[in-house]
Structure formats: structure tokens, C-alpha cells
C-alpha positions in Angstrom: 5.2 -24.2 0.5 8.6 -21.9 -0.2 10.8 -21.7 2.9 12.2 -18.3 3.9 15.8 -18.2 4.3 15.2 -15.6 7.5 15.3 -17.5 10.9 15.9 -16.7 14.3 19.5 -16.8 16.0 18.2 -16.8 19.4 17.5 -20.6 20.6 15.2 -19.5 23.4 13.2 -17.4 21.1 12.5 -20.6 18.8 11.6 -22.1 21.6 9.1 -19.8 23.2 7.8 -19.7 19.9 6.9 -23.2 19.4 5.5 -23.4 22.8 3.4 -20.5 22.1 2.1 -22.4 18.6 1.6 -25.6 20.4 0.3 -24.6 24.0 -2.2 -21.8 22.6 -3.2 -18.8 24.5 -1.9 -19.4 28.0 1.8 -20.3 26.5 1.8 -16.9 24.6 2.6 -14.5 27.2 6.9 -15.4 27.4 7.1 -15.3 23.7 5.1 -11.6 23.9 7.4 -10.1 26.5 10.8 -11.6 24.7 9.3 -10.2 21.5 8.4 -6.8 23.2 12.3 -7.0 24.6 13.7 -7.1 21.6 11.4 -5.0 19.7 13.4 -1.4 19.8 10.0 -0.1 20.7 8.6 2.2 21.7 10.5 4.7 19.5 11.4 5.0 15.7 13.8 1.9 15.4 11.8 -0.9 15.1 13.7 -4.2 15.0 13.1 -4.6 11.5 15.2 -7.6 11.2 13.4 -9.3 14.1 10.0 -9.1 12.0 11.8 -10.4 8.6 13.0 -13.4 10.9 9.5 -13.8 12.8 8.1 -14.0 9.6 10.3 -16.8 8.1 9.9 -19.1 11.4 6.4 -18.7 10.8 6.5 -19.7 7.2 8.5 -22.7 8.0 5.6 -23.9 10.4 2.8 -23.3 8.0 -0.8 -23.2 9.1 0.0 -24.4 12.5 1.2 -20.9 13.3 -2.2 -19.3 11.7 -3.8 -19.4 15.0 -0.6 -17.4 17.2 -0.9 -14.5 14.0 -4.4 -14.4 14.1 -3.7 -13.4 17.9 -1.0 -11.2 17.1 -3.0 -9.3 14.6 -5.9 -8.6 17.2 -3.7 -5.9 19.0 -5.5 -3.5 17.3 -5.3 0.6 17.7 -7.2 0.9 20.5 -4.9 -1.5 22.5 -1.8 -0.8 21.0 -1.7 2.6 19.2 1.4 3.8 17.1 4.4 3.6 18.9 2.9 1.7 22.0 5.6 -1.6 22.4 2.3 -3.8 21.5 2.0 -2.4 18.2 5.1 -4.6 17.6 2.8 -7.8 18.1 0.5 -6.3 15.4 3.4 -5.8 13.1 4.6 -9.1 13.3 1.4 -10.6 13.3 0.8 -8.8 9.7 4.6 -9.4 8.3 4.1 -13.1 8.9 0.5 -13.4 7.6 2.1 -11.8 4.4 4.7 -14.3 4.0 2.4 -17.0 4.9 0.1 -16.0 2.0 3.0 -15.8 -0.3 4.5 -19.1 0.4 1.2 -21.3 0.7 -0.9 -21.2 -2.1 -3.8 -23.0 -0.7 -4.1 -20.8 2.1 -3.4 -17.6 0.1 -7.4 -16.9 -0.7 -7.7 -16.7 3.4 -4.9 -14.8 4.5 -5.4 -12.5 2.1 -8.4 -11.0 4.2 -6.7 -10.0 7.3 -4.3 -8.5 4.9 -6.8 -6.1 3.5 -8.2 -5.3 6.9 -4.5 -4.5 7.8 -4.4 -2.2 4.5 -6.7 -0.2 6.0 -5.2 -0.1 9.7 -4.7 3.7 11.2 -1.2 2.8 12.0 1.6 3.5 9.4 3.7 0.4 10.0 0.8 -2.1 10.2 -0.2 -0.8 6.5 3.3 -1.0 5.2 3.4 -4.6 6.2 0.1 -5.5 4.6 1.6 -3.8 1.4 4.9 -5.6 1.6 2.8 -8.7 1.9 0.7 -8.2 -1.0 4.0 -7.6 -2.9 5.6 -10.9 -1.8 1.9 -12.5 -2.6 2.2 -10.9 -6.2 5.9 -11.8 -6.5 4.8 -15.7 -6.3 1.8 -15.8 -7.7 2.6 -13.8 -11.3 1.1 -11.4 -13.6 -2.6 -12.8 -12.9 -2.3 -11.1 -9.8 -3.4 -8.0 -11.3 -6.7 -9.1 -11.3 -6.6 -9.4 -7.3 -4.8 -5.9 -7.3 -7.6 -4.6 -9.2 -10.2 -5.8 -6.8 -8.6 -3.6 -4.0 -8.2 -0.6 -6.4 -12.0 -0.7 -6.9 -13.2 -1.3 -3.8 -14.9 1.3 -1.6 -11.8 1.8 1.0 -9.5 4.3 -0.5 -6.9 2.5 1.8 -7.0 -0.8 -0.2 -6.6 1.3 -3.5 -3.5 3.0 -1.6 -1.9 -0.6 -0.8 -2.7 -1.7 -4.0 -1.2 1.2 -6.2 2.0 1.1 -3.8 2.4 -2.6 -4.4 1.9 -2.1 -8.0 5.1 0.7 -8.4 7.1 -1.8 -5.9 10.5 -2.4 -7.8 10.2 -6.4 -7.0 6.3 -6.6 -8.0 6.4 -4.1 -11.4 8.7 -6.0 -13.3 6.5 -9.1 -12.7 3.4 -7.5 -14.0 4.9 -5.6 -16.5 4.1 -2.6 -18.5 0.6 -3.3 -19.8 -0.8 -4.5 -16.7 0.8 -1.8 -14.6 -0.6 0.7 -17.0 -4.2 -1.0 -17.0 -3.5 -0.8 -13.1 -2.6 2.7 -13.0 -5.9 3.9 -15.4 -7.9 2.1 -13.2 -6.5 4.2 -9.9 -7.3 7.3 -11.6 -11.0 6.1 -12.9 -11.2 5.3 -9.1 -10.3 8.6 -7.5 -12.6 10.2 -9.9 -15.6 8.1 -8.7 -15.2 8.9 -5.3 -18.1 11.1 -3.5 -17.7 14.2 -2.5 -17.7 13.5 0.9 -15.0 10.3 0.6 -12.6 13.2 -0.7 -12.5 14.2 2.8 -11.1 11.2 4.5 -7.9 10.2 5.7 -7.9 7.3 3.3 -8.5 9.4 0.2 -5.9 11.7 0.9 -3.2 8.9 1.7 -4.3 7.6 -1.9 -3.9 11.0 -3.5 -0.2 11.2 -2.1 0.4 7.5 -2.9 -0.3 8.3 -6.8 2.1 11.1 -6.4 5.2 8.7 -6.0 3.3 5.6 -7.9 3.4 7.3 -11.1 6.5 8.6 -11.5 8.0 5.3 -10.3 6.1 3.4 -12.9 6.7 5.7 -15.6 10.9 5.4 -15.0 10.5 1.7 -15.8 8.1 1.5 -18.6 8.0 5.0 -20.2 4.9 4.0 -22.3 2.6 4.0 -19.0 3.0 7.9 -19.3 0.0 7.6 -22.1 -2.1 6.8 -18.7 -1.1 10.2 -17.4 -1.6 12.1 -21.0 -5.5 10.4 -21.4 -6.5 11.0 -17.7 -5.2 14.5 -18.1 -8.4 14.4 -20.2 -10.7 13.8 -16.9 -12.7 16.6 -15.8 -12.4 15.4 -12.2 -10.2 18.0 -10.1 -8.7 15.1 -7.9 -7.7 13.2 -11.0 -5.9 16.2 -12.5 -4.4 16.9 -9.2 -3.1 13.6 -8.7 -1.4 13.9 -12.3 -0.1 17.4 -11.7 1.5 16.4 -8.2 3.2 13.6 -10.2 5.1 15.8 -12.8 7.8 17.2 -10.4 9.3 13.8 -9.8 8.8 13.2 -13.4 10.8 16.1 -14.6 14.1 14.8 -12.4 13.8 11.1 -14.1 15.1 9.9 -17.1 11.2 9.6 -18.8 11.1 13.6 -18.7 10.9 13.3 -22.4 7.1 12.1 -21.9 6.3 15.7 -19.8 5.5 18.0 -22.8 2.8 15.5 -23.7 1.4 15.5 -20.4 1.4 19.2 -19.9 -0.3 19.9 -23.4 -3.2 17.1 -22.5 -3.5 19.3 -18.8 -3.3 22.5 -20.5 -6.4 21.5 -23.4 -8.2 20.2 -20.8 -8.1 22.8 -18.3 -11.5 24.6 -17.2 -11.7 28.3 -17.6 -10.5 29.5 -14.1 -13.8 31.8 -13.5 -16.9 32.5 -15.3 -16.1 35.2 -18.0 -20.0 36.5 -17.4 -18.5 37.5 -14.4 -17.1 41.0 -16.2 -20.3 41.5 -17.7 -21.9 41.8 -14.2 -23.2 45.2 -12.9 -20.5 47.0 -11.1 -17.4 45.0 -12.0 -16.3 46.9 -15.0 -12.9 48.4 -14.4 -12.5 46.3 -11.3 -8.9 46.3 -9.8 -8.0 49.6 -10.8 
């Protein structure tokens, strides 16, 4: 099990953590109270250093900390909505779970399950920690982690696909996966978008997946320009949202060092563009001379 370099600087907090782990539910309240005071919440400036330190301490304690982490993750949005001070407890629980999954190969499969749940959480900061955990696990596992990422991408819940493609594009994980695997995962994400049912395309999760693709594709192409071939291929896809995802990524590509790939993508989009209207419209009675 790989140890983290992040630690508490507060000895009292260390003692409260150990007491909460060994003492079970009755001993958790003092730890929670101190974490709340140090959280920086409610408010936009969360104590991120404390999140990393807590994760490091959880890694050092191993499986003994998992019960506490599960209890902290159980502060769901119905009792700890975005901005509520107890959201910090959920964030800590998810962040530490991701760190544990990265550090403990034996527990990894089990710990990825709550990370998947957190990736679908309504609260953005909880989702971010789930993605961060996914990246950390991927860095430890190596290129073969692409198999797990593909499972997330192909899941029915678009939030899982969003977390996975964000992880793929992360500068820590992208070079670990390499160009070929990253291209395959990007291609799979476009295919997943095309398979989404009409009703699902109105969901918040799908909208967030579309926004994630707007950022992820350019980031991947800047690192590995050959990945632009995925966009050229998918530009021929007849699905409107796939085309929209590609078109939305173009402004960022124009500004980057992969701008030389733009003409091929734009040409592919142009070649596959459907007519804007039915040409028979002009032959309908009363339509001749329209607009005059």
C-alpha cells in the first residue's frame, strides 16, 4: 500500500481521527465538529489542503478507516446540499475513498463502487473528488485502467461517462494511457452520445457530458495531435449531438498548437452536414417568391 505524503499538522485532529475510527459512530461527532470548523464552509473557498491531508491520513490507516469514510459519504445532498457545511464531510469521504482505492490494490474494486456513486452526485464538488480519485487510481494501475474507464463511459448514466472522459483528459492520467487508448476512449464517448435516447438528452447529466467533451477533446488533441482523427471520423456521424460536441470543441483547438488539424475536421463536418431544410419546401403552393 502506497503511503501519502499529506498529513495533518494538528495533533488534536489526528487524535480525533483515530478515536473516530476505533470508537465507531459515538466517537465521530468530535471529529466532525472540528472538521466543520476548519472547512472554510459554507462558502466558495473550501479548505482543499485539509481535504488532501485527510485523504493521506486515511491511506495510512488503511481498511480500518473505511467504515468512517462510508459514514462521511452518507451525508447526501438531502441533508447536506451544495454549500452546506456538512457537504465538506461528504467531500472528505469521497476524496479519501479515491485515495484509498489508488493506494490499496486489494480493496480497489470495492472502493470504485462508491466513487461511481459519487460521480453521479448532484453536488459539483463531490463529483470533482470522484473524478480526482479516478485519475489517481488510473495513474497507479497504468494503461490497463482504460478497461474500467470504458465501462464507465458505456454506462447508461451519463454522469459516469462525464467523469471518465474528464479523467482521461487529465494531464496526470493522459500520458499514462497514451495516444492509442485515449483515442479509443474518446471515440467510445462520441458513440455513447449517439446512443443516448431522446428523453435522456434532456437530462442534466447528458448536458454536463456534452460540456465535458467541449474541454476534453481539445486537451487530448493538444497532447496527442493524432487523436484529431477521431473527430474527423465522428464528424461523419449523423447524430446531431455528436456533431455539436465536435463543433463546440473547435474554438479551443483553433487557439492551441493542434490548430493545423482544424481544416480536416471542418471539412469532414461540412461534407457530412445535412441540408438545412427540405428542398421540396420551395415547391409547395404559395411558397414561390417567399421573402419578397
